[in-house]
C-alpha positions as CSV (number, residue, x, y, z in Angstrom):
1,M,77.9,-94.1,42.2
2,N,75.9,-91.2,43.4
3,G,72.3,-91.2,43.1
4,E,69.8,-88.3,43.7
5,K,67.9,-86.8,46.6
6,I,64.3,-88.0,46.4
7,D,61.0,-87.1,47.9
8,V,59.7,-89.1,50.8
9,E,56.8,-90.9,48.8
10,K,59.4,-92.0,46.1
11,F,61.8,-93.0,49.1
12,L,59.1,-95.1,50.7
13,E,58.2,-96.8,47.5
14,L,61.6,-97.7,46.7
15,S,62.2,-99.0,50.1
16,K,59.9,-101.9,49.4
17,T,62.8,-103.6,47.3
18,T,65.9,-101.6,48.4
19,P,67.5,-101.6,51.8
20,V,67.4,-98.3,53.9
21,C,70.4,-97.1,55.7
22,D,69.8,-94.8,58.6
23,V,73.0,-92.8,59.3
24,R,71.9,-91.0,62.4
25,S,73.2,-91.9,65.8
26,P,72.3,-94.9,67.6
27,M,70.3,-92.7,70.2
28,E,68.3,-91.1,67.4
29,Y,67.7,-94.5,65.8
30,N,66.6,-96.0,68.8
31,A,64.1,-93.2,69.5
32,G,62.3,-94.1,66.3
33,H,63.3,-95.0,62.7
34,I,61.6,-96.1,59.4
35,P,60.7,-99.7,60.0
36,G,63.2,-102.0,58.5
37,A,66.0,-99.4,58.2
38,V,69.4,-100.6,59.4
39,N,71.5,-98.2,61.5
40,I,75.1,-97.5,60.1
41,P,75.8,-94.3,62.1
42,L,78.2,-91.8,60.7
43,F,78.9,-90.8,64.6
44,S,78.2,-92.5,67.8
45,D,76.2,-90.6,70.2
46,Y,79.4,-89.3,71.9
47,E,81.0,-88.3,68.7
48,R,77.9,-86.6,67.5
49,E,77.7,-84.5,70.7
50,T,81.4,-83.5,70.5
51,V,80.9,-82.4,66.8
52,G,77.8,-80.4,67.6
53,K,79.5,-78.6,70.4
54,K,82.5,-77.8,68.0
55,Y,80.1,-76.4,65.3
56,K,78.3,-74.2,67.8
57,K,81.5,-72.8,69.3
58,E,83.7,-72.5,66.2
59,G,81.8,-73.1,63.1
60,R,81.3,-75.5,60.3
61,L,84.9,-76.2,59.1
62,P,86.3,-76.9,62.6
63,A,83.3,-79.2,63.1
64,I,84.1,-81.0,59.9
65,N,87.7,-81.4,60.9
66,E,86.7,-82.7,64.3
67,G,84.4,-85.2,62.7
68,L,87.1,-86.5,60.3
69,S,89.5,-87.0,63.2
70,L,87.0,-89.1,65.1
71,I,85.8,-91.3,62.3
72,G,88.7,-91.6,60.0
73,T,89.7,-95.2,61.0
74,Q,86.2,-96.3,61.0
75,L,85.3,-95.6,57.4
76,S,86.4,-98.8,55.8
77,E,84.1,-100.6,58.4
78,K,81.2,-98.6,57.7
79,L,81.8,-99.1,53.9
80,G,82.1,-102.7,54.6
81,E,78.6,-102.9,56.2
82,A,76.9,-100.7,53.5
83,C,78.3,-103.3,50.8
84,K,76.7,-106.3,52.9
85,L,73.4,-104.1,53.3
86,S,72.9,-103.1,49.4
87,I,71.2,-105.2,47.0
88,N,72.3,-105.1,43.5
89,N,74.6,-102.4,44.6
90,N,71.5,-100.1,45.5
91,L,70.8,-98.4,48.7
92,L,68.6,-95.8,50.2
93,V,70.3,-93.4,52.9
94,H,69.0,-90.8,55.1
95,C,70.0,-88.6,58.2
96,W,67.9,-86.3,60.1
97,R,67.5,-83.3,57.8
98,G,68.9,-84.7,54.6
99,G,72.2,-82.7,55.0
100,M,75.8,-83.5,55.6
101,R,75.6,-86.7,57.3
102,S,73.6,-88.4,54.5
103,E,75.7,-86.6,51.8
104,S,79.0,-87.7,53.4
105,M,77.9,-91.4,53.7
106,A,76.5,-91.5,50.2
107,W,79.8,-90.2,49.0
108,L,81.6,-92.9,51.0
109,F,79.4,-95.6,49.8
110,S,79.7,-94.5,46.2
111,L,83.4,-95.5,46.3
112,A,82.3,-99.1,46.4
113,Q,80.2,-98.4,43.3
114,I,77.1,-98.4,45.1
115,N,74.1,-96.4,43.8
116,V,72.9,-94.2,46.7
117,N,69.5,-92.3,46.6
118,T,69.2,-90.0,49.7
119,L,65.9,-88.7,51.3
120,E,65.2,-85.0,50.7
121,G,64.5,-83.5,53.9
122,G,65.7,-86.7,55.9
123,Y,63.9,-88.6,58.7
124,K,62.3,-85.2,59.7
125,S,60.4,-85.2,56.2
126,Y,59.4,-88.7,56.8
127,R,57.9,-88.2,60.3
128,H,56.0,-85.1,58.8
129,H,54.6,-87.2,56.0
130,I,53.5,-90.1,58.2
131,L,51.8,-87.8,60.8
132,E,50.1,-86.0,58.0
133,K,48.9,-89.2,56.5
134,L,47.7,-90.6,59.8
135,S,45.6,-87.4,60.4
136,E,43.6,-88.2,57.3
137,Q,40.0,-88.9,58.1
138,R,38.9,-92.3,56.9
139,K,36.1,-94.8,57.6
140,M,36.9,-96.2,61.0
141,I,34.6,-98.6,63.1
142,I,35.7,-98.8,66.6
143,L,35.2,-102.1,68.3
144,G,34.2,-101.5,72.0
145,G,33.4,-103.6,75.0
146,F,34.4,-104.4,78.5
147,T,37.9,-105.8,79.5
148,G,38.0,-109.5,78.8
149,S,35.5,-109.5,75.7
150,G,37.9,-110.8,73.5
151,K,38.2,-107.6,71.3
152,T,41.7,-108.1,70.3
153,H,40.9,-111.6,69.1
154,I,38.1,-110.5,67.1
155,I,40.2,-107.6,65.5
156,N,42.5,-110.4,64.3
157,Y,39.7,-112.8,63.4
158,L,38.3,-109.8,61.2
159,K,41.3,-110.0,59.0
160,T,40.9,-113.6,58.2
161,Q,37.4,-112.6,57.0
162,G,38.6,-110.2,54.6
163,Q,38.0,-107.1,56.8
164,Q,40.5,-104.4,57.2
165,A,41.7,-104.0,60.7
166,I,44.6,-102.9,62.8
167,D,45.7,-104.5,66.0
168,M,47.1,-101.4,67.8
169,E,47.5,-103.3,70.9
170,G,49.8,-105.7,69.2
171,L,51.7,-102.9,67.7
172,A,52.2,-101.4,71.0
173,N,53.2,-104.7,72.8
174,H,50.4,-103.9,75.5
175,K,46.8,-105.0,76.2
176,G,45.7,-101.6,77.4
177,S,45.1,-102.4,81.2
178,A,47.2,-102.1,84.2
179,F,47.9,-105.7,83.5
180,G,48.5,-105.2,79.9
181,A,52.3,-105.5,80.0
182,L,52.2,-109.1,81.5
183,G,53.9,-111.5,79.0
184,Q,54.6,-108.8,76.4
185,N,57.8,-107.7,74.7
186,P,59.1,-104.2,75.8
187,Q,57.0,-101.5,74.4
188,P,58.3,-99.3,71.3
189,T,58.8,-95.6,71.9
190,T,55.6,-93.4,71.1
191,E,57.5,-92.3,67.9
192,Y,58.3,-95.7,66.7
193,F,54.7,-96.8,67.4
194,A,53.6,-94.1,65.1
195,N,55.9,-95.3,62.4
196,I,54.6,-98.9,62.4
197,L,51.1,-97.9,62.8
198,Y,51.7,-95.9,59.5
199,N,53.0,-99.0,57.7
200,E,49.5,-100.7,58.7
201,W,47.6,-97.6,57.7
202,A,49.3,-97.4,54.4
203,K,48.1,-100.7,53.5
204,I,44.3,-99.7,54.0
205,N,42.0,-99.0,51.0
206,P,40.5,-95.7,52.0
207,E,37.3,-96.7,50.2
208,N,36.4,-99.4,52.8
209,P,36.2,-99.0,56.7
210,V,38.9,-100.2,59.0
211,W,38.3,-101.7,62.4
212,L,40.2,-100.4,65.4
213,E,39.9,-101.6,68.9
214,D,38.5,-98.8,71.4
215,E,41.4,-97.4,73.3
216,S,42.5,-94.7,75.7
217,R,44.9,-92.0,74.5
218,N,47.5,-94.2,75.5
219,I,48.3,-97.9,75.3
220,G,50.6,-98.5,78.3
221,S,53.3,-95.9,77.8
222,V,52.7,-95.5,74.0
223,F,50.5,-92.5,73.1
224,I,48.3,-92.8,70.0
225,P,48.9,-89.8,67.4
226,E,46.7,-86.9,68.5
227,V,44.6,-86.4,65.4
228,Y,44.4,-90.0,64.7
229,F,43.1,-90.6,68.3
230,S,40.5,-87.5,67.6
231,N,39.3,-89.2,64.4
232,M,38.8,-92.5,66.3
233,Q,36.8,-90.6,68.9
234,K,34.3,-89.4,66.2
235,S,33.9,-92.6,64.5
236,P,31.1,-95.0,64.9
237,V,31.4,-97.6,67.9
238,V,30.1,-101.1,67.9
239,V,30.2,-102.3,71.6
240,L,30.0,-105.7,72.5
241,M,28.1,-106.2,75.7
242,M,29.0,-109.2,77.8
243,D,28.4,-110.1,81.4
244,I,31.3,-110.6,83.8
245,D,30.5,-114.4,84.2
246,V,31.1,-114.8,80.4
247,R,34.2,-112.9,80.4
248,L,35.8,-114.8,83.4
249,P,37.0,-117.9,81.9
250,R,39.0,-116.1,79.0
251,L,40.6,-113.8,81.7
252,L,41.5,-116.7,84.1
253,K,43.1,-118.5,81.2
254,E,45.0,-115.5,80.2
255,Y,46.2,-114.0,83.5
256,S,46.2,-116.7,86.4
257,L,49.5,-118.4,85.0
258,F,51.5,-115.1,85.6
259,P,53.8,-114.9,88.7
260,K,51.6,-113.7,91.6
261,D,54.2,-110.9,92.4
262,E,53.6,-109.4,88.8
263,L,49.8,-109.7,89.4
264,K,50.0,-107.9,92.7
265,A,52.2,-105.2,91.2
266,S,49.6,-104.6,88.6
267,V,46.8,-104.3,91.2
268,I,48.9,-101.8,93.2
269,R,49.4,-99.5,90.2
270,I,45.7,-98.9,90.2
271,S,45.1,-99.2,93.9
272,K,44.1,-95.4,94.2
273,R,41.5,-96.0,91.6
274,L,40.2,-99.3,93.1
275,G,40.3,-97.9,96.6
276,S,42.6,-99.2,99.4
277,D,40.1,-101.9,100.5
278,N,39.4,-103.2,97.3
279,A,43.0,-103.3,96.2
280,N,44.0,-105.1,99.6
281,E,41.3,-107.6,99.1
282,A,42.4,-108.2,95.5
283,I,45.9,-108.9,96.6
284,K,44.9,-111.1,99.3
285,A,42.7,-113.2,96.8
286,I,45.7,-113.5,94.4
287,E,48.0,-114.7,97.4
288,N,45.2,-117.3,98.0
289,D,44.9,-118.4,94.5
290,D,41.4,-116.9,94.4
291,F,42.0,-115.4,91.0
292,T,38.2,-115.4,90.1
293,K,37.6,-113.0,93.2
294,A,40.8,-110.8,92.2
295,I,39.5,-110.5,88.8
296,K,35.8,-109.5,89.6
297,I,37.2,-106.8,91.8
298,T,39.4,-105.3,88.9
299,L,36.6,-105.6,86.6
300,T,34.2,-103.7,88.6
301,Y,36.6,-100.9,88.2
302,Y,37.5,-101.2,84.7
303,D,33.7,-101.7,83.8
304,K,32.8,-98.3,85.4
305,A,35.7,-96.5,83.9
306,Y,34.8,-97.8,80.4
307,L,31.2,-96.9,80.7
308,F,32.3,-93.5,81.8
309,G,34.6,-93.1,78.7
310,L,31.6,-94.3,76.6
311,S,29.3,-91.6,78.0
312,K,31.7,-89.0,76.5
313,K,30.8,-90.0,73.0
314,D,27.9,-89.3,70.9
315,P,25.2,-91.9,71.8
316,Q,24.0,-91.7,68.1
317,N,27.3,-93.0,67.0
318,I,27.0,-96.1,69.4
319,I,25.5,-99.5,68.5
320,Y,25.2,-101.9,71.4
321,V,25.5,-105.7,70.6
322,K,24.5,-108.1,73.4
323,T,26.0,-111.4,73.5
324,Q,26.0,-114.5,76.0
325,T,28.9,-116.3,74.5
326,D,32.7,-115.8,74.4
327,D,32.9,-117.5,71.0
328,I,35.0,-115.3,68.9
329,K,33.5,-116.5,65.4
330,E,29.9,-116.1,66.6
331,N,30.7,-112.5,68.2
332,T,32.4,-111.4,64.9
333,S,29.2,-112.4,63.0
334,K,27.1,-110.2,65.4
335,I,29.3,-107.1,65.1
336,L,29.7,-107.3,61.4
337,E,25.9,-107.5,61.2
338,A,25.6,-104.4,63.5
339,A,28.2,-102.6,61.4
340,D,25.9,-103.1,58.3
341,K,23.7,-100.5,60.0
342,I,26.2,-97.6,60.0
343,K,25.2,-94.6,57.8
344,W,28.6,-93.4,56.6
345,R,27.2,-89.9,55.5
346,N,26.9,-89.1,59.1
347,F,30.7,-89.5,59.7
348,M,32.4,-88.2,56.5
């Protein structure tokens, strides 16, 4: 049974209970997709390229015939996958622009009595929608502080205390520094990062503030959406000020267990910024199991870099919170107390 073309908001609402089938090519899907969507491609990457060339050279009908000749024997397999994916004979389908690919697959799936609704404007309309939503100005509180201050742990602890918070480094599978990829899963694409960030953003009550960790424009290889990042830069910052000696135990625990070759490679990545002498000294310290010395050398660079970045913000937007403890609960209480002083009329 053929359903109807529906707009992106209705599509996303239905996707909470109805499976989403992405019929674009695997390459398109892997670059970025609606979280939770399953790829049942009409064409493989090679087939899509072949049909596209035929369309450009000879037009629509020859391209359709080429496509049919390529996938004719695969249709029953695709139909079987759709039957397994559907729930109560319902399925949501989209392609790139909401055109022939989704319409063709919707027709195919309807032969098995699956009710198919397709996305008006396709994945392109979804991307426009989420980037527009991520550009909305909302109450953000940026949690700042030197490397090793436990900011990510605090962000996640805030959630247990009924606060709204998004762990962007968790979404990006990266801790933000040159050492941030150690022990992490592969990073998503920048495109897919925005998609999963939107999923978290959509859960936020816009009437209440949301906590975000202070980040550079990029988290590893992933870039934060431009307007979203700009809004972060304009938001109030609560900076946790913690001495190196207080931060060292956490950093030693988190990083000293990684293979020395991986640690040295991370140092080499920032060797120009550290300076060759400091970089060589840090590498030698790692080789000699003197992780405390290696961490202190790299922290000297990261602390200076963070203070420089902080100097670009409006000082009236910054609240400093001094602490002499690494205790997550205690530091969370301190930053929440500081956040109560924020005058939101200055930011909205």
